N, C-alpha and C positions, 0 to 999 in steps of 0.2 A: 674704830668702828668697822675695820675691815676684817680684824679678827673677829669679832664678835657675830659679824654674817657668814664668814667661813663654819664658827663654831654651829652657828645654828641650821644651817645646811647641811653639814654633816651628822647630828642630833636627828633631823628628819629622814635622809637617804640612808645613812651608812646599814642600818635593818635590810638594807634593799640587796645587799652584797655587790655583784658584779654588774647589777643594775644601776648603779647612782646614777649615769647621765639620762637613764630612759624618764619620760613624762609618765604620768600617772593615768593610768589604764582605769575607765570607771569599773573594772571586773577584777582589779588588784585590789588587795585587802585596803581597809583606812587605814591611811597615813598614821594616825596617832594611837590606832589600835584599840581604843579606851571600850567602844562597844563591841558587842558580839552581835548583829542586827538581823541575820540571816542565819537558818541552817545549813550549816557548813561555812559559817562566818561571814561570807560574802557572797555576791551573787554569782562568782564564779566556782562555789564549793571547794576552794582551798584548802579549810581548815589549817589556816596558817595564820599566826599573829606576830607583829612587831615587835611585840612589848619584851623588853630586856630586864625587867626589874628581877623577876625569878630568873636563874641561868644556871649553868653548868657548874659556876663556883659556889654559889650559895644554895643550892636546892638541898642539903643537908638538913638545912634549918627550916623546911617548910614544913608545916603544921596544921590542923582543923581551924578552921576560922569561924565557921558557923556550921548548923545544921538546921534544914526545914524539914519538919515531919509531916506529910500530908496528911497523916491518922491514918489512912488506909493500909489495906495489906495486911492486916491484923491475923488473919484467920487464915492456915496453911493452906485449907481447901478450896480458898476463894482467891489466891494470892495471884496476879497479874504482874507481869513484867513491865518495870520502867525502861521504856527505850527511849525516851525524849532526850533529844539533844537541847538544851533549853536556848533562849535568844537573851540578850540585854539592851537596852535602849536607854540612855540617859538615867544611867543608875539602877532603872529597875529591870529584875530579872521575870520571864514568862515562861512558864512551863504547865505542865500537864500532870495530873496525878494518876494512879495506878486505874482508877475507875472515871476517868476521863472529865474530870473538871479541869477547867482551865484557872489559873491562879496567877498572880503576880505578886513579888516581894522585893524589900530595899535590896538591894543586891552588893550592901554592904554588910548589913546585918541579918537577911533570910529572914525578917520581920513581915507578916503577911499582909498586903496592902489591901487586896479583895481577892473573893473567889466565885465563879461563875458556874451554876450547875447546869447542863444542858436540857436536866429530864425535869428540871426544878417546876416549870410549870406545865407540863406535859404528861400524857399517859401513856407514853412510850416504854417498851420494854428496855432496860439498860442494855446498851452495846459495848460490849468487850472486845477488844481488839489491839495490836499496837498500834501507838501513835508515836512517833519521833520527832516531833516539831511542831509549833506556829510559825505563822507569817505575820509581819508588821509590816503597815503600809501609812503613811500621814501624808497630809496636804493642810499647811498649817496647824490649826488648832485642831483638825480632825484626824484623831489619832487613831488606828483600826487594829485588831488581832484578828485573825482569819484562820478558822481551824475546823476541823470535823471530826464529828462521831458518828458511827455508823453511816449511813447513806446521806447525811446531814452536813451543811458547810454554815458557819456561823460567824457573824459579824459583831464582834465585841469591841464596845469604848475601851481603849487602852486605859485609859485615865481612872473611869469608873466602875470596871467589869460588868455594864449593863450591856445588853443588846440593842444593837444598833435597828430599830424596827423597820427604817425606810430602805431597808437590804433584803431583796429576795422579799419574801412573805413573812412579815412580822419576824424580821433577822436572821431569817434560815431560806437556805438554798436546797432544792434536791438535786444530790447528785447523778440520779438516774438522767438527768436531762444532758441529751445530744447522745446519747448510746444507742437510738433506733429505736423502730415502732413497725407494727405490721406492712406500714406501706414502703419501707427503707428495707427493711431486713427480714420482712415475713413474717415477724411475734413479736409481741409486746416484751419490754424489758423493764416497767416499773416497779416489778416486785420480786426482780431478781436481786441476788446479793452483791452488794458492791460498799466499798468501802477505801478511806483513804488513810493508808498507812505510813507514808511520808507527806510534809506539807508542799503544796504548791510553790509558786515562784513568782514575784512580782516583775511584770514590765510596764511601766506607766500605770494607767489606770487598770490594768487587767492583773486577773491574777488566773495562773495557768495551771492546772492540774493534771496527774495520772490517776490512776484508780489501781485497788488491790482487789480480787475477785475470785471466784471460783476457779479451780483447773479441771474442772470436770465439764459434762456433758450440758449442765444449766448456765455455763459461763457467758455473760454479755459479751459484746466488743468493748476490748480496751482502747476506746478513742481518747486523744487528747482533745482536752477542752479549755477555752478560757471565758472568764465572767468578770463581767465587769466590777470592780472593786466597790463604787459607791452605790449601783443599783442591784447588781444579784444577776442582772441578766448574762444569756449565754451570749459571748461575742464570737467564737469561732467554734469550729469542729475538723479534726484533722482522722480522718478514718485509717487506723492500724489495718485493718480487714478491711482492704480497696472494693468499693460497690462497683457494680458494672460500668465500663466506661471511664474508670478512674485509671491513674499510674499503676501499675503493680497488681491489678487483678487477675491477669493472665499467670500469675506465679501460684495460684491457687484452682482447685475444682471449680467448674460451672457454677454450683450451688453452694461452695464453703461459706461464703458470706451470711447465709441462711441458717445453715445448721450451728457453727463454730462460732467461739467469742476468744477471750484472750488477747494476746500481743499486746499486751498493756504494760504501761510505766508504772509500775509499784514502788519504785526503789528511789525517786527522786530526779531532778531537773536541776539545771542551772543556766544563765544568763549572760551572752555579752551584750551589755545594755550598750555599748558604742556601736556594733553592729546591726543590734535589733534581732539578735538570733536566739531560740531557746534550743538547746540541745539535751537529747533525752535519750536514756536506755531503754528498750522492750523487752517482754520477757517471751516465753514461748506462748504459741497457739495451744487452745483446748483442743483434743484431750492429751496430758503428759503422757508420753511414750507410746503412742499411736496415732499415725497419721494417715491411714488408708482414706478416710474420707477429704482431706486437703492434699491433693498431689503438687507436687513443686518445690519451689523455695520458700513459700510463704510470707512473701514482703506484706506488712513491715513489723514482722514478728523478730524477736532478736537483733535490733538493730540499733545503731546509732543513729539517731535521728538529727537531722538540723532544720528548724522551721523558720518562717518568719513569724516573729515573736508578736507584732501586730496583727496579721491576717491568719496565722496558721499554713501559710502555703509552703509547700516541701521545696527545699533549698539542695541538698544532699542526703543520701544515708549511706552505710556500710553494714554489711549482714556479716555479723560473725557467727553465726551456725544458721547452714540451708535447712530448712526441712528438721526443725528440734525434735528429737526422738530422747532425748534424755534430759529434759527439764532445766537447759540452760539458760534460763534469762540472764539478761543482763543484771548484776544484783545490787548497784549501787550507783550512785550519780555519776557521771561524766566529770571530769577536771580540768578546767580551762588555763592551761600553763604556757610560759614563755619557756623556749629551750634555743641553744645555740647548735644549727642544724647545716651541715657543709659551708661553716663559717658565716652564717647570717643567722641573725634574730627571728624567729619563727613564733608567731602565737598559735596555739596548737593546743588542742582535746584529745584528753587520756582517759581510754576507758578499762577498766579491770574486769575480770571473769570469772565466773564460777569455776572453770576448767585452767585457770593459774596464768591465763594470757594478759598481756598488755598491749590495746591498740593504740597509734599516736597517729593522731589525722592533723594535715591543717585547716584552721577553722573556716575559712574561705570556702575551701573546695571538697573537704572531705577528702584528700589523697594523702594514703599513709606515707609517714616520714621513714620508715622502714619496710624494706618490701614485704608484703604478705604474699605468701604462697598458698595455692590451690593444691592440698594434697590428698592423694586418692585415699579412700576407704572403703570398709567392706559395706558390699549390698546384699549379701545373704550370710547364713539364713536369715529371712525377713517373715515375720507374721502374713498370715495370709489376708493379700488386698493392701498392704506395704509397698510402697515405694520409695526407698529410701535414695536419698541425695547421694550421688559419686563422691564427690569433693567436700573439702571443709578447709575454711580458710586458716592459714596457722601463721604470727608473723615471725619473721626472722630474727627480729629483735624488739624486745628484751627476752632473754631466756625463760621460761615458765618458773612462777616462783612456787609451784607446788609440783605434786608427782604426777607424771603423765603416762607411766607404764607399770601394771602391775606382775610381776614374777616373783619366785621362791625369794630371791635375793632381798625383796623388799618386805617378807611378809616377817612377823613379830618373832623375836627369841628371847623375849623377856623373861620366857621361864620355858623349859622344854614343855612343859605339859601346854602352854599356852599356845606353842608352836604347831603343835600333833593337832591341836584342837582347829586352828585357821585352816592349816595345810589339808585336813581332809574336806572342806568345805572348797577349799581352793582347787583342788585336784578335781573335784565333780561339779565344776562351775564353768561358764563360758568367761574368761577373762582376756586380759592384754591392754589396748589401748583405751583412750577416752570415750572410744566411739563404735565399742560392741554393741551390737543390735540387741534391744529387748526380744527378750524369748520366752519359750515357755519351761526351757530348762533351768535358767536362771543363772544370772551375771553376776559378777562383782564389778562395783564400778566408782569412779572417782567423780567428783564435781557437782552432785545433786544437793550438796549442804556447803559447797566451796571448797577449796579457794576463796577468792575474795566473799564478802559477805554486805549485807546492808548498811555496817557500820560508817562506809565509807573510806575514801583513801585521802591522802593529805599532799600537799606539793609547796615547796618553799619559791622564793622568787629566783632562785638560783637553779632550777628544772630537776631537782632532786623528788623522787615521787617515794612514797611511803605507803604499804599496804601490808595489813595484816593476813595471815592466812591459815587455811585448814587444810591437813592431809588425812581425810578419812575415807572409809571405804563404806559402799553401800551395798546392799543385796536386794536385787532387783529381779521378779519374777511374775512371768505376767499368766492370765489363766484366760479363757473364755468369759466372757460377762455372764452368760446361763449358767456357768459351771457351780457348781454346789462348792462353796468355799471349806476346804479340810472337811468337806463329808457332812457337812450342814444342810439341812433341809433347806431346798431354795424356797422357803414364806415370802409372804409380802415383806415383811419387817427386813427379811434378809436381802430382799433384793432393792427395798431401798437404801439398805445400809451400801449395798454395789455401788447405786447410782451417785450417794452423796457422800460417803465416808471414805469407804477402802483406797480411795485413791492416797489417803495419808494414813491410817489407821490398820494394821494388821490385827486379824482375828482368828481366832482358831488353835493358837498356840506352835504348830509346828515349823513356822517359820521364825519363833523367838529366838532372840540370843540376848542373854544376859547383859546390861547396858547402865549396871550403878545408878540406876534412875537420872541417867543422861539421855534417853531417846528423845527424840525431837517432838516423835509424834507417838504417844504409849500404845503398846499393845493393849485391847478392850476385851481380851477373852475372860478376864475377871472382874471386871469392871465393879460388877455388883458387888464385890467384896469391899469398895473402897466407896461408893458411891451408890445410895438410895435413887428412887424412882425418881422422886421432886427434885433432888441435885441433878440427875442427869435430864431431866426436862430444861430445868431452868439454866443448865449448861446449852443446852441446845438452841433455846430461844434468844441465849445473851453473847453467846460465843464466850471464848477464855484464850488469852497468848494468842499464838497464832492461828487457834480454832476462831472461825468466822460466825456470826449467829446464823442460824436456820431458821429465824422466825418466819422467811419470807417462803416456805412450806407449811402445808396444813397442819392442824394440829394434831389430826387422825395420823398423818404420816410419822409425826413424832412422835405417837405415844406407839406406833408399829416397830419403830428402830430401837424404843426403848424396851418392849416388849422381846424384841431379836436379842438385843444385849443382854436382857436380863434371863433370857432362855424360857420366856413364858408366852410365849406364840401359841396357836393351837390349829388356825386354818392354812394349808397351803394356798399358792397364786393357783387359781382355776380358771378365773373371770378376766375378761378383758377390763382394763382400766377405762373408767368413762373418761366422756371426750373432753370432758374439763381438767381433767386429771393430769399436771405436766410432768409428774413423772409416772411415765408409763411402764411397764414390767414386762409388756408382751415378749415372746422369743421375737427376735432380730431376723423381719423378713425384708428389710428395707432394699430397695434399689439403689445403684449410685446416684441415680439423677433424681431421688424422692426428698424432696426439702422437709426436715422434720427437726422440731424443736421440742423438748432440749432432747440433743443428740445421746444416743445409746451407744457406746462404743463396745464394739464386739470382743474387745480385751480391757482388762483391767490389770491392775499390778498390783501387789501383796503390801500394798502399804509403803510410805517412806522409812526403811529399815535399816539403821545403820548395823553394819555388820563389826562387831567385838570379840573377843577372846573371853574365855567362860570366866573370866573373873570381873567382866566390864569393859577391861582397858582396849584401846583402839586394836585392829587387828594388825597393824603395820609397825614396822619399826620407827621408833621416834628418831626426831621430832614431829609430834603431832599436832603442834602448831606452830606458827612464826610469824617474824615480824622482818619485813624486807624495805633497805632502801636503795632503790635504782634511780642512778643517774639516768636521765629520758634526752641529754644531751648526746650523748653516746651509746644508749642502750645498755651500758653494763652496769653490774650489781656493784653498789659500795660494799654492802655485807648483808647478812643474812642471819638473826638469833632465834633461838626458842622463846617463844613466848606461852609462859604460864608454866606450873608444874602441879604434881599431884602430893599435899601435904603428906599421906600416907607412903608415898613411895619416897619422897624426901627424907621421911624417918628410917627407911632403911639404907638409906645412903644412893638412892638412885634420884640423878637430879637432871636439869636440863632437858627433860622430856617435852617440853610445850605440850599446850591443851587446847581441845576444841576452842574456839573464840566466836564469841559475836559481840560486837561496839567497834569501833572507830578509834583512829589517833588524830590528835591534835597536835601541831608542830609551832614551837616558837623561834624568833630570832635570838632570844635566849640559848640557844643551842641545845633545846630540849625537846622530846615526844612524850605526849602523855596517853596512857592509854590503859585501860582497865581489859574488861572482855572475858577474862580468863575464870577458870573451874575454880582457882584458890581466891576467888573473889578480893584480889589486890588492884588498886591502881598504881600504875608504875610510872617512873621518869627513864627515858634513856636518852645516853648522849647522841645526838644524830650524828655526830664526826664516825664513833666508832660503835656504834652500838650496845655499848654495855649500859647494864641498869645501874642507876646513881643513886634512885631514891626507888622505895614503896612503903605501900600503907594497906593495910588488911580492911575494907570497906567493910559496915555491917550488914552488909548483903551484898548480893552480886553488883558490878557495875557493868549491865549489857547495853549498856547507853554510849555514847560520844561524849568525851570532856569538853568543855570549854574554856577561854581564858580571857578574862577582861579588866578593867583598870578604873576603881572609883573612890574619889578623892585620893588619888596618889598612890593608891595599894593595889597591886595585880594580884588577883583571886584566878582560882583554878577550881570547877566546879564540875561536879559528875551525879546523875539520877543512880542511888543506889536502891534498889527495888527489883532487882533479879530474880525470878524463881525457875530457871533453867536448870538442867542436869540436877535436879532433886534437891538444891537447896533451899533455904528457907528462902520467904519471901520478904520483902522490905518496901518502905515508903517512903523513904527520905532523899534528898538532894543534901550534898555535903560539900562545903567549901573549904578552899585550903588558901593560906597564905604565909610569908615572910612575918616573923613576930613583929610586931608595931616597935618602933624608935622614933627617938624625936629629931635623929640626924639623916633620917632616910630619904 
């Protein structure tokens, strides 16, 4: 009998390694690992599974088990990413299609059980934007899936796929609630663009959510909010841009809260159920790259936040970038881990950043486990009106997991021609470290697209932290907002394009760089050769990929933007916009204390433009993408390996280059890490001890979501959404499951 007890004890606890005598923390992975019930696997966001059936010894036998075809993404011109990391509860897998339909399938076979279309009984325009997951809640027989499309949050019966009509208004909640109105912030937010790209988290009977929104002058505040799961009623609001009298208000200008938005949690959050604390990482304030009307550190933008999950009350914060001028959003959820620090077990929270840092904090106090230095950075030359912050926080450990300094030594040497091409721009640009100030000359910068990205990080119970990373260079050039872009006449359409579109999209051709179809935000100079008027109008109304819907602006304004893009405008701007036109195009004559919304920045950027060589390859020496394993007990790297390859370069004998990557890792007690994310469309398995690739499979389309693993009927599965349209690749619309071959004795 004693032997049986010991055997059962070891079967349950050995996957937890050195934590063998540690009690079960509510934020630890589920002990049996059968389900994958949360975005990130568990409330802590560990992306870790204790399953061992698929392991480093038998991984070579892993093979496709089933495929679920959503039936969407068949038209290349209408392709949408699937970025959804599905969840699995009681043998049922829940996910979303490229066009935002919610579905349930048998997790062992991929057979569809039901499908819910949020637009089936409404007259709303389609809303297309990234959807990275859904949320599950249950109380006895009451089982719900909560997910959002556009600005709507839905509660759906997890068994039948039907709307729960008692939630909100007929099953739907408007996510504009709690953002503010004319009484609190001086303007209404009900018609502004907002969506949830990442699902919320559950704490008891609350769904806690962030938001994704415009990063321009029409951005609403990025308040964190909690809704009652049963009723849909708003339970609490935390103002990420503090109102007068609130803590942090003094870190902004007097009227910044009336003009500016952002500071939003778009990348997701995690919950420590034992402590009753929700942890979130926030993004930059609007507008990107210019902060003249928001002097100060700008709390709670760019912060790791710890809030009371029941009330939303502030517990602690740590700001990772002061007065952000570089779009350094915290790009992925925090990760709740346990480490051994100075000889003691410490429950910690780790946050990876776009610029390649990992900050590690005590969960209770927010004190960094490794010292963080306030490093002096340049404050000149700054754009007129700008007041850059003189220091930035840099952790002493771990070392950065991506490049920090640009020099001739880091410039590509792939071919002599490529090096010469890149060096010409290098020598005529501002360059150096991560904190080169935005300017009108133009600068080469890291960090706008990672470092870390939205796919998230993984951590095992032994304190090993896994993160994939990008080494990409971006070209940033500022210009006055009323200047003529590249010599184009400042018509009404051009002004509206400046206000709504130019923060992401370059136009004019002079700043364009060949990208092999991989540019995150396409240059729209010749968009008329690819899309007609009706197609462009449809995109503006519905959005696609990372582009949000612009249905919140008038049809006349959308038509003017289309006229501008198709070079069919006739009239320049000669008259003042009407009082009810939220997109004013008057010359900027504001005084610093005059509140006005939407905010019109005096400077705009040239579009989010990657800099690559003339053949479309990254402008730096490889590796261009890496996978990293970091021991957060010591702050030291265990290994770093290239992630991804270019097939055409491999054919020429050029290997181990890494590629830009979007999607995240999942790690298992079987000694494996699974990740796709790369240009070559492969799902890979890595040995967690060595970083060696031990298995790979070419997916039917790009895998730009994070995989999951679970067990049904004694069989372990690995599933990933294969629906990527990034990098100019063909679209797809399927979920692919892998498992070991079925055997009688297994």
